[in-house]
C-alpha positions in Angstrom: 156.7 44.4 143.5 158.0 41.0 142.6 154.6 39.9 141.3 154.4 42.9 139.1 157.9 42.3 137.7 157.1 38.5 137.2 153.9 39.4 135.3 155.8 42.0 133.2 158.5 39.3 132.4 155.9 36.7 131.5 154.0 39.1 129.3 157.2 40.1 127.5 158.1 36.5 126.9 154.6 35.7 125.6 154.6 38.7 123.3 158.2 38.0 122.1 157.2 34.3 121.5 154.3 35.4 119.4 156.3 37.9 117.4 159.0 35.3 116.7 156.4 32.6 115.7 154.6 35.1 113.4 158.0 35.9 111.7 158.9 32.2 111.4 155.4 31.5 109.8 155.9 34.4 107.4 159.3 33.2 106.3 157.8 29.7 105.8 154.6 30.9 104.1 155.4 29.3 100.8 156.1 25.8 102.4 153.0 26.1 104.6 150.8 27.1 101.5 152.1 24.1 99.6 151.6 21.9 102.6 148.0 23.0 102.9 147.5 22.5 99.1 148.6 19.0 99.5 146.1 18.4 102.2 143.4 19.8 99.9 144.5 17.5 97.1 144.4 14.6 99.4 140.9 15.4 100.6 139.7 15.6 96.8 141.3 12.2 96.0 140.4 10.3 99.2 136.9 9.1 98.1 138.1 7.7 94.9 141.0 6.0 96.5 138.9 4.4 99.1 136.4 3.3 96.5 139.2 1.6 94.6 140.5 0.0 97.8 137.0 -1.5 98.5 137.1 -3.1 95.1 140.6 -4.7 96.0 142.9 -2.1 94.5 145.8 -1.4 96.8 146.1 2.2 98.2 149.4 3.0 96.4 148.0 1.8 93.1 144.9 4.0 93.6 147.2 7.0 94.3 149.1 6.3 91.1 146.0 5.8 89.2 144.7 9.2 90.2 148.0 10.9 89.4 148.1 9.2 86.1 144.6 10.3 85.4 145.5 13.9 86.4 148.6 13.9 84.2 146.5 12.5 81.2 143.9 15.1 81.7 146.6 17.9 81.7 148.2 16.5 78.6 144.8 16.1 76.9 143.9 19.8 77.7 147.2 21.1 76.5 146.9 19.0 73.2 143.4 20.4 72.7 143.6 23.9 73.9 147.2 25.3 73.4 147.4 25.0 69.6 144.0 26.7 69.1 144.7 29.4 71.8 148.0 30.0 70.1 146.3 30.4 66.7 143.8 32.8 68.2 146.6 34.8 70.0 148.4 35.0 66.6 145.3 36.2 64.9 144.7 38.8 67.6 148.3 40.1 67.2 148.3 39.9 63.4 146.8 43.4 62.9 149.6 45.1 65.1 152.2 47.0 63.4 155.5 45.0 62.8 158.0 47.9 63.4 158.4 50.6 66.0 158.0 53.4 63.5 154.7 51.7 62.1 153.6 51.3 65.8 154.2 54.8 66.6 152.4 56.1 63.4 149.4 53.8 64.1 149.3 55.0 67.8 149.1 58.7 66.6 146.4 58.0 64.0 144.3 56.0 66.3 142.1 57.1 69.2 140.4 55.7 72.3 141.3 52.3 73.7 143.4 51.2 70.6 145.6 54.2 70.9 146.2 53.6 74.5 147.1 49.9 73.9 149.5 50.8 71.1 151.2 53.5 73.3 151.6 51.1 76.1 153.1 48.4 73.7 155.5 51.0 72.4 156.6 52.0 75.9 157.2 48.3 76.9 159.2 47.8 73.8 161.5 50.7 74.7 162.1 49.0 78.1 163.0 45.7 76.5 166.3 44.2 78.0 169.5 44.2 76.1 171.0 41.2 74.4 173.5 40.6 77.1 170.8 40.5 79.7 168.8 37.9 78.0 171.0 34.9 79.3 170.5 36.1 82.7 166.8 36.4 82.4 166.7 33.1 80.7 168.4 31.6 83.6 165.8 33.2 85.9 163.0 31.7 83.9 164.6 28.3 84.0 165.0 28.7 87.8 161.2 29.5 88.1 160.4 26.4 86.0 162.4 24.1 88.3 160.9 25.8 91.3 157.3 25.1 89.9 158.3 21.5 89.3 159.6 21.1 92.8 156.6 22.7 94.3 154.2 20.5 92.2 156.2 17.3 93.3 156.1 18.5 96.9 152.3 19.0 96.8 151.8 15.6 95.2 154.0 13.8 97.7 152.4 15.7 100.6 149.0 14.5 99.3 150.1 10.9 99.0 151.6 11.0 102.5 148.6 12.6 104.0 146.3 9.9 102.6 148.3 7.3 104.6 149.0 9.2 107.8 145.6 11.3 108.3 144.1 8.7 110.5 147.2 8.6 112.8 147.2 12.3 113.1 143.5 12.3 113.9 144.1 9.7 116.6 146.9 11.7 118.1 144.9 14.9 118.3 142.0 12.9 119.8 144.4 11.6 122.5 145.3 15.2 123.4 141.8 16.3 124.1 139.7 15.3 126.9 138.0 12.0 126.3 134.4 13.4 126.4 135.3 15.7 123.4 137.3 13.2 121.4 134.2 11.9 119.4 133.2 15.5 118.6 136.7 16.3 117.3 136.9 13.2 115.3 133.5 13.7 113.7 134.2 17.4 113.0 137.5 16.4 111.3 135.9 13.8 109.2 133.1 16.3 108.2 135.5 19.1 107.2 137.6 16.6 105.2 134.6 15.4 103.3 133.2 18.9 102.7 136.6 20.2 101.6 137.0 17.3 99.0 133.4 17.7 97.7 134.0 21.4 97.3 137.2 21.0 95.3 135.8 18.3 93.1 132.7 20.5 92.5 134.8 23.6 91.7 136.8 21.5 89.2 133.7 20.2 87.5 132.3 23.6 87.4 135.3 25.1 85.6 135.3 22.2 83.0 131.6 22.5 82.5 131.4 26.3 82.1 134.4 26.3 79.9 133.0 23.6 77.7 129.6 25.0 77.3 130.7 28.6 76.7 133.3 27.6 74.2 130.5 25.9 72.2 128.2 28.8 72.6 130.9 31.4 71.7 132.0 29.2 68.7 128.4 28.9 67.5 127.7 32.7 67.5 131.1 33.4 65.9 132.7 35.3 68.8 136.3 36.0 68.0 139.0 34.3 70.3 136.0 32.1 71.6 138.4 29.6 73.1 140.3 32.1 75.2 137.3 33.9 76.3 135.6 30.5 77.4 138.6 29.5 79.4 138.9 32.9 81.1 135.1 32.6 81.9 135.5 29.2 83.3 138.5 30.2 85.7 136.9 33.4 87.0 133.7 31.4 87.7 135.5 30.6 90.9 134.9 34.1 92.1 131.3 34.6 93.2 129.3 37.4 91.7 132.4 39.2 90.3 133.7 36.4 88.2 130.6 35.8 86.1 130.2 39.7 85.6 133.9 40.0 84.6 133.5 37.0 82.1 130.4 38.6 80.7 132.1 42.0 80.3 135.1 40.5 78.5 132.8 38.4 76.2 130.8 41.7 75.4 133.9 43.6 74.8 135.3 41.0 72.4 132.0 40.8 70.6 131.8 44.6 70.1 135.1 44.3 68.1 133.2 42.2 65.6 129.6 43.7 65.6 126.9 44.8 67.9 124.9 41.8 67.0 127.6 39.3 68.2 128.0 41.3 71.4 
């Protein structure tokens, strides 16, 4: 009887501990996601930092060089893409009615997809917030911007820290496992880190290459909104099978708005 009660107590403690741990992980899911994202960024940067270190560049300087290059790349993309994308968005919205009455009349006179889009726009305009609520919503947008900045800083700081401390963590884990398995654990860890970094760098190059090539092709054939479609195609290329199909469907749909030949 005592053994049964003890087993029941131990089982209850184990189940309760698992539930508490699961709830704690759920509450910390955002921090854990940012933490693992920092590990991924570190894996992608490590080969370049180590290559600079072999050439006499200190590791902190190598990290700063990588971060400066990342910021320069983002700034260059924003400078090159955002103005053209805004022009294309304004062109896309230029044919829309300017007032609610015009919008309602255009929706009633249109048919098919255009009619549904105009009706949806009209419904959303009716649900626009009042002027007194704009300040509160503006504060919420500002708070989201601050959260994004803090999250980005946390990811970059985690990546820099992990580049320094990964070896120590690896040695600690290897000391916790039996000695005969330590080499296997170390080799597996190194292999995963190398494969993960190579995969991230490869996906980044894939997005850039696909976006560049498709933007040139779409521009050459006269596809409307060629830059927006090319950027969308480059990003969805990350999703196997479905991504290219979605990009192709969007390109064909946009081309049909111009002519069958362009599509």
